[in-house]
C-alpha positions as CSV (number, residue, x, y, z in Angstrom):
1,M,-49.1,-76.0,-99.6
2,T,-49.1,-79.6,-100.8
3,L,-52.2,-81.2,-102.2
4,P,-52.8,-84.9,-101.8
5,H,-52.4,-87.1,-104.9
6,P,-54.1,-90.4,-105.5
7,N,-52.1,-93.6,-106.1
8,T,-51.9,-94.7,-109.7
9,D,-54.1,-97.7,-108.9
10,Q,-56.8,-95.3,-107.8
11,I,-56.9,-93.5,-111.2
12,S,-59.3,-94.7,-113.9
13,L,-58.0,-94.0,-117.4
14,P,-61.4,-93.7,-119.0
15,I,-62.4,-91.0,-116.4
16,V,-59.1,-89.2,-116.9
17,L,-59.6,-89.2,-120.7
18,G,-63.2,-88.1,-120.4
19,V,-62.6,-85.1,-118.1
20,P,-61.3,-82.7,-120.9
21,G,-64.6,-83.3,-122.8
22,D,-66.9,-82.3,-120.0
23,P,-69.0,-79.4,-121.2
24,T,-68.7,-77.4,-118.0
25,R,-64.9,-77.7,-117.9
26,L,-64.7,-76.8,-121.5
27,A,-66.8,-73.6,-120.8
28,I,-64.5,-72.7,-118.0
29,V,-61.4,-73.2,-120.2
30,R,-63.0,-71.1,-123.0
31,Y,-63.7,-68.3,-120.5
32,L,-60.2,-68.3,-119.1
33,A,-58.7,-68.4,-122.6
34,S,-60.8,-65.4,-123.6
35,K,-59.3,-63.4,-120.6
36,E,-55.7,-64.0,-121.6
37,G,-53.5,-61.4,-120.0
38,V,-56.2,-60.1,-117.7
39,P,-55.7,-60.8,-114.0
40,L,-58.5,-63.1,-112.7
41,N,-59.5,-63.7,-109.1
42,C,-60.1,-67.3,-108.0
43,S,-62.7,-66.7,-105.2
44,R,-66.4,-67.0,-104.7
């Protein structure tokens, strides 16, 4: 499966740099990191 990618002129650097600081994304990363080595299911 191939996912579409934006052209570089469609990417905003401030948005890209701000994404890692998003509280929801950080919470997801913390959760995934706490489950290291445990198989996780990516479904609803």
